[in-house]
C-alpha positions as CSV (number, residue, x, y, z in Angstrom):
1,M,15.5,-69.4,1.5
2,A,16.9,-73.0,1.8
3,L,20.2,-74.3,0.6
4,K,20.4,-78.0,0.0
5,S,23.4,-80.2,-0.1
6,L,25.9,-78.9,-2.6
7,H,28.3,-81.3,-4.3
8,L,31.7,-79.6,-5.1
9,S,32.3,-81.3,-8.4
10,N,29.0,-80.0,-9.8
11,V,29.9,-76.4,-8.7
12,N,33.4,-76.6,-10.1
13,I,32.1,-78.0,-13.4
14,S,29.4,-75.3,-13.6
15,F,31.6,-72.4,-12.6
16,K,35.0,-73.5,-13.7
17,R,36.5,-72.1,-10.5
18,P,37.3,-73.6,-7.1
19,L,34.4,-73.3,-4.7
20,L,36.3,-71.3,-2.1
21,C,36.9,-68.6,-4.7
22,L,33.2,-68.9,-5.7
23,F,32.3,-68.0,-2.1
24,V,34.7,-65.0,-2.3
25,F,33.0,-63.9,-5.5
26,V,29.5,-64.2,-4.1
27,V,30.4,-62.7,-0.7
28,V,32.7,-60.1,-2.3
29,L,34.5,-59.7,1.0
30,V,38.1,-60.4,2.0
31,V,38.9,-59.9,5.7
32,N,42.5,-59.7,7.0
33,F,42.8,-60.5,10.6
34,K,46.0,-61.4,12.5
35,M,46.1,-63.3,15.8
36,G,49.0,-63.5,18.2
37,S,49.5,-67.2,17.8
38,A,47.8,-70.4,16.9
39,D,47.1,-71.1,20.6
40,D,45.2,-67.9,21.1
41,Q,41.5,-68.4,21.9
42,L,39.1,-67.3,19.2
43,S,36.8,-65.0,21.1
44,T,33.7,-62.9,20.4
45,D,36.2,-60.0,19.8
46,F,37.6,-62.0,16.8
47,Y,34.1,-62.3,15.2
48,N,33.1,-58.8,16.0
49,S,36.3,-57.4,14.5
50,T,36.1,-59.6,11.4
51,C,32.4,-59.2,10.8
52,S,32.0,-55.6,12.1
53,K,29.3,-54.8,9.6
54,A,26.4,-56.2,11.7
55,L,27.2,-59.9,11.3
56,S,26.6,-61.8,14.5
57,T,28.8,-64.5,16.0
58,I,26.2,-66.9,14.8
59,K,26.6,-65.7,11.2
60,A,30.4,-65.9,11.5
61,V,30.2,-69.5,12.8
62,E,28.0,-70.4,9.8
63,L,30.3,-68.8,7.3
64,I,33.5,-70.3,8.8
65,Q,32.2,-73.6,7.5
66,Q,33.2,-72.7,4.0
67,E,36.8,-73.2,5.1
68,K,36.3,-76.9,5.2
69,L,36.5,-77.0,1.5
70,G,40.3,-76.5,1.6
71,V,43.2,-78.6,2.9
72,N,45.8,-78.1,5.6
73,R,49.2,-79.3,6.6
74,I,49.2,-80.5,10.2
75,Y,51.6,-82.5,12.4
76,N,51.9,-81.3,16.0
77,E,48.3,-80.4,16.8
78,T,47.2,-81.3,20.3
79,N,43.5,-80.2,20.6
80,I,42.1,-83.0,18.4
81,D,41.1,-86.6,18.8
82,S,44.3,-88.7,19.3
83,S,43.3,-91.3,16.7
84,L,42.8,-88.6,14.1
85,A,46.2,-87.1,15.0
86,T,47.8,-90.5,14.6
87,S,46.1,-91.0,11.2
88,L,47.2,-87.6,10.0
89,K,50.8,-88.2,11.0
90,T,50.9,-91.2,8.7
91,N,50.0,-88.9,5.8
92,C,52.1,-85.9,6.8
93,S,55.8,-85.7,7.1
94,S,57.3,-83.9,10.0
95,S,59.6,-82.0,7.6
96,T,58.5,-78.5,6.8
97,D,59.9,-79.0,3.3
98,D,57.3,-81.6,2.3
99,D,54.1,-79.7,1.7
100,D,52.7,-81.9,-1.0
101,K,50.8,-84.2,1.3
102,L,47.6,-82.5,2.5
103,S,44.6,-83.5,4.5
104,S,41.0,-82.5,4.0
105,L,39.5,-80.1,6.5
106,D,36.4,-82.3,6.7
107,N,37.5,-85.9,7.0
108,T,34.0,-87.4,6.5
109,S,32.3,-85.5,3.7
110,H,35.0,-83.4,2.1
111,V,33.4,-83.1,-1.3
112,I,29.9,-82.4,-0.1
113,F,28.7,-79.1,1.4
114,D,26.9,-80.4,4.5
115,N,26.9,-80.3,8.3
116,G,29.7,-82.9,8.6
117,Y,32.1,-80.2,9.5
118,Y,30.2,-79.6,12.7
119,K,29.8,-83.3,13.5
120,N,33.6,-83.5,13.3
121,L,34.0,-80.6,15.7
122,V,31.7,-82.3,18.3
123,E,33.8,-85.5,18.0
124,K,37.0,-83.4,18.5
125,K,38.0,-84.0,14.9
126,G,38.4,-80.5,13.6
127,L,41.6,-80.4,11.6
128,L,42.6,-76.8,12.3
129,H,43.2,-75.6,15.8
130,S,41.1,-72.5,15.1
131,D,38.2,-74.7,13.9
132,Q,38.2,-76.9,17.0
133,Q,38.2,-73.8,19.1
134,L,34.5,-73.3,17.9
135,F,33.7,-76.4,20.1
136,S,35.9,-76.1,23.1
137,G,33.7,-75.1,26.0
138,G,33.0,-71.6,24.8
139,S,29.9,-69.6,23.8
140,T,29.7,-71.2,20.3
141,D,29.4,-74.8,21.6
142,S,25.6,-74.8,21.5
143,L,25.5,-73.5,17.9
144,V,28.0,-76.1,16.8
145,T,25.9,-78.8,18.5
146,T,22.7,-77.5,16.8
147,Y,24.3,-77.5,13.3
148,S,25.8,-81.0,13.9
149,E,22.3,-82.4,14.7
150,D,20.1,-80.3,12.3
151,A,21.4,-80.0,8.7
152,D,18.3,-78.1,7.6
153,Q,18.9,-75.4,10.3
154,F,22.5,-75.1,9.1
155,Y,21.5,-74.8,5.4
156,N,18.8,-72.1,6.2
157,D,21.1,-70.1,8.4
158,F,24.0,-70.4,6.0
159,A,21.9,-69.2,3.1
160,N,20.6,-66.2,5.1
161,A,24.2,-65.3,6.1
162,M,25.4,-65.5,2.5
163,I,22.6,-63.2,1.4
164,K,23.4,-60.7,4.2
165,M,27.1,-60.8,3.3
166,G,26.3,-60.3,-0.3
167,Q,24.7,-57.0,0.6
168,L,27.9,-55.6,2.2
169,S,30.1,-53.1,0.4
170,P,33.6,-54.5,-0.3
171,L,36.7,-52.5,-0.1
172,T,38.0,-52.0,-3.7
173,G,40.4,-49.8,-5.6
174,T,43.2,-48.5,-3.4
175,N,41.2,-49.4,-0.2
176,G,41.0,-53.2,-0.8
177,Q,40.8,-55.9,-3.4
178,I,38.8,-58.9,-4.5
179,R,41.4,-61.7,-4.7
180,T,41.7,-63.7,-8.0
181,N,43.6,-66.3,-6.0
182,C,42.1,-66.8,-2.6
183,R,45.4,-67.8,-1.0
184,K,47.3,-64.6,-1.6
185,P,46.8,-60.9,-2.4
186,N,46.6,-59.8,-6.0
């Protein structure tokens, strides 16, 4: 099954919901995972614990790409390209009280679902520290490189991962929930 480039405005118009929530609806899975700090390395243990129902590290890397559809507040990040950091600082205040100015998680194609996210990571332009960790000399570097160079491979692998996740049994009732607002518990 192939997934071609997906334009966000078309999805939002068709479904009348933000695309990130659409993914949560399709996947029917909400995972809560806490790390010690933002500087902790994302490891295979992270992927194994968050995707313990037979999803591989490869599938987790494919699915993490959906996060590019959001925005983030960033000011003191050090693991990204210095020119990107300077550019972001012109948009973002250093005050923690000013959260109205946000930056796209994909600075090149933020309204199109494509492999631009991976291209950004290869260029050290991942906005979130956790995103850039996917391309930081670890075991996921080769996969990030593949997806940055081969959009069709990414689309095919992503579609297969979504199908597989759609077959998981979500926690519902008193054991879990499907969030109506992706940012917070119901």
